[in-house]
C-alpha positions as CSV (number, residue, x, y, z in Angstrom):
1,M,-10.7,43.3,173.7
2,I,-14.5,43.0,174.4
3,D,-14.1,44.6,177.8
4,D,-13.6,47.9,175.9
5,M,-16.6,47.4,173.7
6,P,-20.4,48.0,174.1
7,D,-22.4,45.4,176.0
8,R,-24.7,45.3,173.0
9,F,-25.4,47.2,169.8
10,D,-28.9,48.7,169.3
11,G,-28.5,50.7,166.1
12,P,-30.4,50.1,162.8
13,S,-27.9,47.5,161.6
14,A,-28.4,45.3,164.7
15,W,-31.6,43.8,163.3
16,T,-32.9,40.2,163.6
17,G,-34.4,38.2,160.8
18,P,-38.1,38.4,162.0
19,E,-37.8,42.2,162.2
20,M,-36.7,42.4,158.6
21,V,-39.4,40.0,157.4
22,D,-42.1,42.1,159.2
23,H,-40.8,45.4,157.8
24,P,-39.8,44.9,154.2
25,E,-40.2,48.7,153.7
26,R,-36.8,49.0,155.5
27,W,-34.9,47.2,152.7
28,L,-37.2,46.7,149.6
29,T,-38.2,49.3,147.1
30,E,-39.6,49.2,143.6
31,W,-38.5,51.2,140.5
32,R,-40.9,53.7,139.2
33,A,-41.5,53.7,135.4
34,S,-39.8,57.1,135.1
35,E,-36.7,55.8,136.9
36,V,-36.5,52.8,134.6
37,A,-36.7,55.1,131.6
38,E,-33.9,57.2,133.0
39,L,-31.7,54.1,133.6
40,E,-32.4,52.8,130.0
41,Q,-31.6,56.2,128.5
42,A,-28.3,56.4,130.4
43,A,-27.4,52.8,129.4
44,E,-28.1,53.5,125.7
45,A,-26.0,56.7,125.8
46,F,-23.0,54.9,127.4
47,L,-23.1,51.9,125.1
48,A,-23.2,54.2,122.1
49,T,-19.7,55.3,123.1
50,G,-18.3,51.8,122.6
51,A,-16.3,52.0,125.9
52,D,-15.8,48.9,128.0
53,I,-18.6,48.6,130.7
54,G,-15.8,48.3,133.2
55,E,-15.0,52.0,132.5
56,I,-18.4,53.4,133.6
57,T,-18.2,56.3,136.0
58,A,-21.0,58.4,137.5
59,D,-20.2,61.2,135.1
60,A,-20.4,58.8,132.1
61,F,-23.7,57.4,133.3
62,D,-25.8,60.5,133.7
63,L,-28.7,60.2,136.2
64,P,-30.0,63.7,136.7
65,R,-33.0,62.8,138.8
66,L,-32.2,59.3,140.1
67,G,-28.6,60.0,141.2
68,A,-29.9,61.6,144.5
69,R,-31.9,58.5,145.3
70,I,-28.9,56.3,144.8
71,R,-26.8,58.5,147.1
72,D,-29.5,58.2,149.8
73,M,-29.3,54.4,149.3
74,R,-25.5,54.7,150.0
75,Q,-26.3,56.2,153.4
76,T,-28.8,53.4,154.2
77,L,-26.1,50.9,153.4
78,L,-23.4,52.6,155.5
79,H,-25.4,53.9,158.4
80,G,-28.8,52.2,158.3
81,V,-30.0,48.6,158.0
82,G,-27.2,47.9,155.5
83,V,-29.4,46.0,153.0
84,Q,-31.2,47.4,149.9
85,V,-33.2,45.4,147.3
86,L,-34.4,47.3,144.2
87,R,-37.2,45.4,142.4
88,G,-39.0,45.9,139.1
89,L,-36.3,46.2,136.4
90,P,-37.8,44.7,133.2
91,I,-34.7,42.5,132.6
92,A,-36.4,40.3,130.0
93,R,-36.4,43.1,127.5
94,Y,-32.7,43.8,127.8
95,D,-29.7,42.2,126.1
96,Q,-26.8,41.4,128.4
97,A,-24.9,44.5,127.6
98,T,-27.8,46.8,128.6
99,A,-28.4,44.9,131.8
100,A,-24.7,45.1,132.7
101,A,-24.5,48.8,131.9
102,I,-27.5,49.6,134.1
103,F,-26.1,47.6,136.9
104,C,-22.6,49.0,136.7
105,G,-23.9,52.5,136.2
106,I,-25.9,52.3,139.5
107,G,-22.7,50.9,141.1
108,A,-20.7,53.8,139.8
109,H,-23.1,56.2,141.6
110,L,-22.6,54.2,144.8
111,G,-18.8,53.9,144.7
112,S,-15.9,52.5,142.7
113,A,-16.0,48.9,141.3
114,R,-13.2,46.5,142.5
115,S,-11.6,43.4,140.9
116,Q,-13.3,40.2,142.0
117,N,-10.6,37.8,140.9
118,A,-7.0,37.6,139.8
119,D,-8.0,38.3,136.2
120,G,-9.4,41.7,137.1
121,H,-13.1,41.1,136.5
122,I,-15.1,44.0,138.0
123,L,-18.3,42.4,136.7
124,G,-18.7,38.9,138.2
125,H,-20.9,36.1,136.9
126,V,-22.4,34.0,139.6
127,R,-23.5,30.7,138.2
128,D,-22.9,27.0,138.5
129,L,-19.8,26.1,136.4
130,G,-19.7,22.5,137.6
131,A,-16.6,23.2,139.6
132,S,-15.7,20.7,142.3
133,S,-16.2,21.9,145.8
134,T,-13.6,19.5,147.0
135,N,-10.9,21.4,145.2
136,P,-9.4,23.9,147.7
137,N,-9.0,26.5,145.0
138,T,-12.7,26.4,143.9
139,R,-14.7,29.6,144.5
140,I,-18.0,28.4,146.1
141,Y,-20.2,30.7,144.0
142,Q,-19.1,28.6,140.9
143,T,-21.1,25.6,142.3
144,A,-24.8,24.9,143.0
145,E,-24.0,24.0,146.6
146,R,-24.9,25.9,149.8
147,Q,-22.4,28.6,150.3
148,S,-22.3,29.2,154.1
149,F,-22.5,32.7,155.7
150,H,-19.5,34.9,154.7
151,T,-18.2,38.3,153.7
152,D,-16.7,39.4,150.4
153,S,-13.6,41.5,149.9
154,A,-15.3,44.8,149.4
155,D,-17.3,47.5,151.3
156,V,-20.5,46.6,149.5
157,V,-21.5,43.6,147.4
158,G,-24.2,43.9,144.8
159,L,-26.1,41.3,142.8
160,L,-28.4,41.6,139.8
161,C,-30.5,38.5,139.0
162,L,-30.7,37.8,135.3
163,R,-32.3,34.3,135.6
164,D,-33.3,32.3,138.7
165,A,-32.9,28.6,139.3
166,K,-35.5,25.9,138.9
167,E,-35.5,25.4,142.6
168,G,-33.7,26.9,145.6
169,G,-30.9,29.5,145.5
170,R,-32.4,31.7,148.2
171,S,-30.4,34.7,149.4
172,L,-29.8,34.8,153.2
173,L,-28.6,37.7,155.3
174,V,-27.6,38.1,158.9
175,S,-26.5,41.1,161.1
176,V,-23.1,40.6,162.8
177,E,-24.0,43.1,165.5
178,A,-27.0,40.9,166.4
179,I,-24.7,37.8,166.6
180,Y,-22.3,39.8,168.8
181,N,-25.2,40.7,171.1
182,Q,-26.2,37.1,171.5
183,M,-22.7,35.8,172.0
184,R,-21.8,38.6,174.5
185,A,-24.9,37.6,176.5
186,E,-24.3,33.8,176.4
187,R,-20.6,33.1,175.9
188,P,-18.4,36.2,176.1
189,D,-15.4,33.9,176.5
190,L,-16.0,32.4,173.1
191,L,-16.8,35.8,171.6
192,A,-13.4,37.0,172.7
193,R,-11.7,34.3,170.6
194,L,-13.2,35.7,167.4
195,F,-11.0,38.8,167.9
196,D,-7.9,36.6,167.6
197,P,-5.9,36.5,164.3
198,I,-7.2,33.5,162.3
199,A,-5.9,32.2,159.0
200,T,-8.2,32.4,155.9
201,D,-7.2,30.6,152.7
202,R,-6.7,32.8,149.6
203,R,-7.8,29.9,147.4
204,G,-5.0,30.2,144.9
205,E,-5.4,34.0,144.3
206,V,-2.2,35.1,145.9
207,P,-0.7,38.6,145.5
208,E,3.0,38.7,144.7
209,G,5.1,38.1,147.8
210,A,2.1,37.2,150.0
211,D,1.4,34.1,151.9
212,P,-1.3,31.7,150.5
213,F,-3.5,32.6,153.4
214,M,-4.4,35.8,155.3
215,T,-4.3,36.1,159.1
216,I,-7.2,38.5,159.9
217,P,-9.5,38.2,163.0
218,P,-13.1,37.3,162.1
219,L,-14.2,40.3,164.2
220,S,-12.3,43.6,164.8
221,W,-13.1,46.6,167.0
222,Y,-11.5,49.7,165.4
223,E,-12.3,53.4,165.5
224,G,-15.7,52.7,167.2
225,H,-16.8,50.1,164.6
226,L,-17.4,46.3,164.8
227,T,-16.1,45.0,161.5
228,V,-16.4,41.4,160.2
229,F,-14.2,39.3,157.9
230,Y,-15.4,35.8,157.6
231,Q,-15.6,32.7,155.4
232,R,-15.7,29.5,157.5
233,Q,-14.9,27.2,154.5
234,Y,-11.8,29.2,153.8
235,I,-10.8,29.3,157.4
236,D,-11.0,25.5,157.6
237,S,-9.1,25.0,154.3
238,A,-6.3,27.3,155.4
239,Q,-5.3,24.7,157.9
240,R,-3.8,22.7,155.0
241,F,-0.9,25.1,155.1
242,A,1.7,24.0,157.7
243,D,2.7,27.5,158.6
244,A,-0.8,28.8,159.1
245,P,-1.7,29.5,162.8
246,R,-3.4,26.4,164.2
247,L,-7.1,26.6,165.4
248,T,-7.4,25.8,169.1
249,P,-10.4,24.0,170.5
250,D,-11.7,27.3,171.8
251,H,-11.4,28.9,168.3
252,V,-13.4,26.0,166.8
253,A,-16.1,26.3,169.5
254,A,-16.3,30.1,168.9
255,L,-16.6,29.6,165.1
256,D,-19.2,26.9,165.6
257,M,-21.3,29.1,167.8
258,F,-20.9,32.0,165.4
259,D,-22.1,29.8,162.5
260,A,-25.0,28.3,164.6
261,L,-26.3,31.8,165.4
262,A,-26.0,32.9,161.8
263,N,-28.0,29.9,160.7
264,D,-30.7,30.4,163.4
265,P,-34.0,31.6,161.7
266,Q,-34.5,33.9,164.6
267,M,-31.3,35.7,163.5
268,H,-31.2,35.7,159.7
269,F,-33.8,36.3,157.0
270,G,-34.0,35.1,153.4
271,M,-35.4,36.3,150.0
272,H,-35.8,34.8,146.6
273,L,-34.2,37.2,144.1
274,Q,-36.4,37.5,141.1
275,P,-35.1,38.3,137.6
276,G,-34.5,42.1,137.5
277,D,-33.9,42.3,141.3
278,M,-30.8,44.2,142.5
279,Q,-29.5,43.5,146.0
280,F,-26.8,45.6,147.7
281,V,-25.4,44.5,151.1
282,Y,-23.0,46.4,153.4
283,N,-20.2,43.9,153.8
284,H,-18.5,45.1,157.0
285,A,-21.5,44.6,159.2
286,H,-23.4,41.7,157.6
287,L,-22.9,38.1,156.4
288,H,-24.6,36.8,153.3
289,D,-25.3,33.3,152.1
290,R,-27.1,31.3,149.4
291,T,-28.9,28.1,149.7
292,A,-28.2,25.1,147.3
293,F,-30.2,25.1,144.1
294,T,-31.3,22.8,141.3
295,D,-30.8,24.4,137.9
296,W,-32.6,24.0,134.6
297,P,-31.4,21.4,132.1
298,D,-31.2,23.9,129.3
299,L,-27.9,25.9,129.6
300,A,-29.6,29.0,128.2
301,Q,-32.1,29.0,131.1
302,R,-29.7,28.4,134.0
303,R,-29.4,30.6,137.0
304,H,-27.2,33.6,136.3
305,L,-26.5,36.7,138.5
306,L,-24.2,39.6,137.9
307,R,-22.1,40.7,140.8
308,L,-20.3,43.9,141.8
309,W,-17.8,44.6,144.6
310,L,-17.8,48.3,145.5
311,S,-15.7,50.6,147.5
312,I,-17.8,53.4,149.0
313,P,-16.8,57.0,149.7
314,G,-17.5,58.2,153.3
315,D,-17.1,54.6,154.7
316,R,-15.6,53.6,158.0
317,P,-11.8,53.1,158.4
318,L,-10.7,49.5,158.3
319,P,-8.1,48.0,160.8
320,P,-4.6,48.0,159.4
321,V,-4.6,44.1,159.4
322,F,-7.1,44.3,156.5
323,A,-4.3,45.4,154.2
324,Q,-3.5,41.7,153.9
325,R,-6.6,41.4,151.8
326,Y,-7.4,44.9,150.6
327,G,-3.9,46.2,149.8
328,S,-4.7,49.9,150.1
329,L,-7.1,50.9,152.9
330,E,-7.9,54.2,151.3
331,V,-11.6,54.9,151.8
332,G,-13.4,54.8,148.4
333,Q,-10.4,53.1,146.7
334,R,-10.0,49.8,148.5
335,G,-10.9,46.1,148.2
336,G,-10.9,43.5,145.5
337,I,-8.3,40.9,144.5
338,I,-5.1,42.2,142.9
339,T,-2.3,40.1,141.6
340,A,0.6,40.6,139.2
341,K,-1.6,39.7,136.2
342,T,-4.7,41.7,137.1
343,R,-6.2,44.0,134.4
344,L,-9.5,45.6,135.2
345,H,-12.3,44.9,132.8
346,A,-15.9,43.8,132.6
347,P,-16.5,40.6,130.7
348,L,-20.1,40.3,129.4
349,D,-20.0,36.6,128.9
350,P,-19.6,34.2,131.8
351,P,-17.1,31.3,131.7
352,A,-18.5,28.2,130.1
353,P,-19.8,25.6,132.5
354,V,-18.4,22.1,132.6
355,V,-21.0,19.8,131.0
């Protein structure tokens, strides 16, 4: 497989961590006062209709001046550095409905929102629910523990920080093209193993008639694109299924090297998302992670982020094997988690934590 691929990638998405730290202008911008006013006006108009926030479309969230800027951001995600952080939204003065409407409205101008769980939530709530990380069906974002570098099941993943933790919880990002470059130079034999089909646990969210695991290579070369699908914790837990393909020692060595490079400070970079920050990451070319955190004792103050999974028009084609996770591979209408009981909606209140 890798014999037919480039020796290295040198485009804008093949960045290293220190490069991004030294050039925040590539990925960080601040809202202007006029743009905030336009977002607030659009949110007020939409909420006055009484419609579910999950039903927001670009037409229903009118951004006559700001819409063009968001479309430019889409191109940066798909064809540029693949990371965009928007800072300066005055989140403290919004109720949760207004914050969610602004976030979902921007998402609607980027693409279409996808279901993030079997219940059909297009608006996710990222907070510590006290879930046990030893339970193989626990979603790691429902804990305060370190996540590990991974991808989500969408073209773009977006976060809006409502409240940050007392300590920790930094967002980490790494370029998969940069990891490829390093592995190709140092251990092409192990790099080749990452293109083998490898089982990934569905963590209990199983479409009707499907296996409880997917068998998708961590890396795929398709139609001129290097595409990643990765969650090491879920790869490891998939081995609990007797009929899942077994990991060989070479697979384990390749996964270990992939993880070690992702965790190398010379490869990744981090940021502390402030209340009001929005972060959008192109999922097919980058991994994201979150460090462990210590939360506030008061439940009302605890770390809370909203999350969107988006399918983006004009995006790359995905390999046919991705149908195991995405179902439809139609560009602009793919991704998410769909089961027999899925009903798309946007809950404003997060699940209650275990206390």
